[in-house]
C-alpha positions in Angstrom: 61.8 28.1 54.1 58.3 29.2 53.3 58.7 29.8 49.6 60.2 26.3 49.0 57.4 24.6 51.0 54.8 26.7 49.2 56.1 25.5 45.8 55.5 21.8 46.9 51.9 22.4 47.7 51.1 24.9 45.0 50.5 22.5 42.1 47.7 20.8 44.1 46.2 23.9 45.7 42.9 25.4 44.3 43.6 28.4 41.9 40.2 30.0 42.3 39.2 29.7 38.7 35.7 29.0 39.8 33.9 30.3 42.9 35.5 32.5 45.6 39.3 33.0 45.5 41.3 30.6 47.7 43.0 31.7 50.9 46.7 32.5 50.7 48.7 29.2 50.6 51.4 30.4 53.0 48.8 31.4 55.5 47.3 27.9 55.4 50.7 26.3 55.7 51.4 28.4 58.8 48.1 27.4 60.3 48.8 23.8 59.6 52.1 24.0 61.4 50.5 25.7 64.3 48.0 22.8 64.4 50.9 20.3 64.7 53.0 22.3 67.2 50.1 22.7 69.6 48.4 19.3 68.8 45.1 21.0 67.8 42.0 19.5 66.2 40.5 21.4 63.2 37.9 23.1 65.4 40.4 23.8 68.1 42.8 25.4 65.6 40.1 27.8 64.5 39.2 28.7 68.1 42.8 29.1 69.1 43.5 31.5 66.3 40.6 33.7 67.5 41.8 33.5 71.1 45.5 34.0 70.5 46.9 37.2 69.1 50.4 35.7 68.8 49.0 32.8 66.7 47.2 35.3 64.4 50.4 37.3 64.1 52.4 34.2 63.2 49.8 33.1 60.6 49.5 36.7 59.2 45.8 37.1 60.0 44.4 40.6 60.5 40.8 40.3 61.8 40.1 43.8 60.6 40.6 42.6 57.0 39.4 39.0 57.0 38.2 36.3 59.5 40.1 33.3 60.6 39.7 30.4 58.1 37.0 28.1 59.5 37.5 24.6 60.7 36.1 23.1 57.4 38.8 25.1 55.4 41.5 23.9 57.8 40.3 20.3 57.5 40.2 20.4 53.7 43.7 21.7 53.6 44.9 18.9 55.8 43.1 16.4 53.6 44.8 17.9 50.5 48.2 17.3 52.1 47.2 13.7 53.0 45.7 12.9 49.6 48.9 13.9 47.7 51.3 12.5 50.4 52.7 16.0 50.7 53.8 15.6 54.3 56.7 13.4 53.1 57.7 16.0 50.5 57.6 18.8 53.0 59.9 16.6 55.3 62.3 16.0 52.4 62.4 19.7 51.5 63.1 20.8 55.0 66.0 18.3 55.2 67.3 19.6 51.8 67.1 23.2 53.2 69.1 22.1 56.4 71.7 20.4 54.2 72.2 23.6 52.2 72.5 25.5 55.5 75.4 23.3 56.5 73.7 20.6 58.4 75.2 17.5 56.9 74.0 13.9 57.4 77.1 12.0 58.6 78.0 8.3 58.6 76.3 7.3 61.8 72.6 6.4 62.1 70.6 5.6 65.2 67.5 3.5 64.7 64.6 3.1 67.1 60.8 2.9 67.2 58.1 4.2 69.5 54.5 3.2 70.0 51.8 5.8 69.3 48.6 4.9 71.1 45.2 4.6 69.3 41.7 4.3 70.8 41.0 0.7 71.7 37.3 1.3 72.3 34.7 0.1 69.9 32.2 2.8 71.0 32.3 4.6 67.7 30.2 4.9 64.5 31.6 1.7 63.0 31.6 -0.2 66.3 35.1 -1.5 65.7 38.7 -0.6 66.4 40.9 0.9 63.6 41.7 -2.2 61.5 45.2 -0.7 60.6 46.2 -0.5 64.3 47.1 -3.6 66.3 48.1 -4.5 69.9 51.5 -5.5 71.2 53.0 -6.3 74.6 55.8 -4.2 75.9 57.2 -5.4 79.2 54.1 -6.5 81.1 51.7 -4.0 79.5 49.6 -4.3 76.4 49.5 -1.4 73.9 47.1 -0.7 71.0 48.1 1.6 68.2 50.8 2.2 65.6 54.6 2.3 65.6 56.9 5.0 64.3 60.3 3.8 63.2 62.9 6.5 62.6 66.5 6.8 61.4 68.4 9.6 63.1 71.8 11.1 62.3 74.1 10.5 65.3 75.9 13.8 64.9 73.0 16.2 64.4 69.9 14.4 65.7 68.3 15.0 62.4 65.6 12.5 61.4 66.4 11.4 57.9 64.0 8.4 57.5 60.6 7.5 58.8 58.5 4.4 58.4 55.2 3.6 60.1 53.6 0.2 60.8 51.0 -1.3 63.1 52.3 -1.7 66.7 52.7 -5.4 66.5 55.4 -5.2 63.7 58.8 -6.0 65.2 61.3 -3.1 65.2 64.0 -5.0 63.2 61.6 -5.8 60.3 62.0 -2.3 58.7 65.7 -1.8 59.6 66.9 -1.7 56.0 64.3 1.0 55.2 65.7 3.3 58.0 69.2 3.5 56.6 70.3 6.0 53.9 73.0 3.7 52.5 76.2 5.8 53.4 76.4 4.7 57.0 79.7 3.6 58.6 78.1 2.9 62.0 74.6 1.9 63.0 73.3 2.1 66.7 70.2 0.5 68.0 68.9 -1.3 71.1 68.8 -5.1 71.5 65.8 -5.4 69.3 68.1 -5.0 66.3 70.7 -7.6 67.4 71.8 -10.1 64.8 70.8 -7.9 61.8 74.3 -7.1 60.5 73.6 -8.8 57.2 70.5 -6.5 56.7 72.6 -3.5 57.5 75.3 -4.3 55.1 72.9 -5.1 52.3 71.7 -1.5 52.5 74.9 0.2 53.7 77.9 -2.0 52.8 80.3 0.0 54.9 78.2 0.0 58.1 79.5 -1.5 61.3 77.0 -3.0 63.8 76.9 -1.0 67.0 73.6 -2.4 68.3 73.4 -3.4 71.9 74.1 -7.0 72.8 71.2 -9.1 74.1 71.1 -11.5 77.1 69.5 -14.9 76.7 67.9 -17.3 79.2 71.0 -19.4 79.8 73.6 -16.9 78.6 73.6 -13.7 80.6 75.7 -10.7 79.6 79.1 -10.5 81.0 80.3 -7.4 82.9 82.3 -6.4 79.8 79.2 -6.8 77.6 77.2 -4.6 79.9 79.9 -1.9 79.9 80.0 -2.0 76.1 76.2 -1.6 76.0 76.5 1.4 78.3 78.9 3.1 76.0 76.7 2.4 73.0 73.7 3.6 74.8 75.3 7.0 75.5 75.0 7.6 71.8 71.9 5.6 71.1 70.0 7.6 73.7 70.1 10.7 71.4 67.1 9.3 69.5 65.0 9.7 72.7 65.5 13.5 72.3 63.6 13.3 69.0 60.8 11.2 70.5 60.7 13.6 73.4 60.1 16.5 71.0 57.5 14.7 68.9 55.6 13.2 71.8 56.4 15.5 74.7 56.7 19.0 73.1 54.3 18.5 70.2 52.0 16.2 72.1 51.7 13.3 69.6 51.3 10.6 72.2 48.0 9.4 70.7 46.8 9.3 67.1 44.2 11.9 66.2 43.1 10.3 62.9 42.0 6.9 61.7 44.3 4.8 59.5 48.1 4.8 59.0 48.2 7.1 56.0 46.8 10.2 57.7 49.0 9.7 60.8 52.0 9.0 58.7 51.5 12.3 56.9 51.3 14.0 60.3 54.4 12.3 61.5 56.4 13.4 58.4 55.4 17.0 59.2 56.3 16.6 62.8 59.7 15.2 62.0 60.3 18.1 59.7 59.4 20.6 62.4 61.5 18.6 65.0 64.5 18.9 62.7 64.0 22.7 62.4 63.7 22.9 66.2 66.8 20.8 66.7 68.8 23.2 64.4 67.1 26.4 65.6 70.3 28.1 66.9 72.2 27.5 63.7 69.3 28.7 61.5 68.8 31.8 63.5 72.5 32.6 63.4 72.5 32.2 59.6 69.4 34.4 59.3 71.1 37.1 61.3 74.4 37.0 59.4 
């Protein structure tokens, strides 16, 4: 919904009252989305637009009339989105557009989190790791970076909530922030076991469908394991979202320093993931 997304950014976009006129806003939005889809740095985005005629066609660039925006312009536009927290607003507007297109958020929410790696090396200008990133142990392996926590609708696989933290923050800490409040069921892995009170505080009608956890002297019974398997058949849908964000869009490692910039990027990626998830429905509506 280009016009709706354009209206969100327009109040913050330069109007060209002094100096040269600004580049068309829709063109810059299209370039920004290409940058996220193909996991491109600012210089790589400029280079790819010169190399790829299909990218130029999507962005609406005619080299006979004007050059590709340079990497500095692309970088400044990204900083504008980050400075005004517009990634979150774009995410919310896309979800509103999907709702108006008939994609309704139902009563089931799946919660989960994934680690996004950050450079652990101190061989940089400041000679230090990113202070907003931390390390955590998962299984027998240590990871350094941030954690993306999401709430996903169990019927449509639409991401409706996103929270980011350092990697060492436990998944269950932000559980209440991942619910929209109208849930009747909440699915999650064993990291969310024992948090029924938190669920009902945010969503009073929610039933706890999180997986049961085994303890040192209290292993799961066969009935408990079977129950967990049934729950996991629904809970696993959240992995499709992570597969899109990390596998298709390539966001396995942070590109920027600090949580704020990467959170802005994650909001845009979740919006694009939601559009991709509902691609068939949207194309059918457009053709009708």
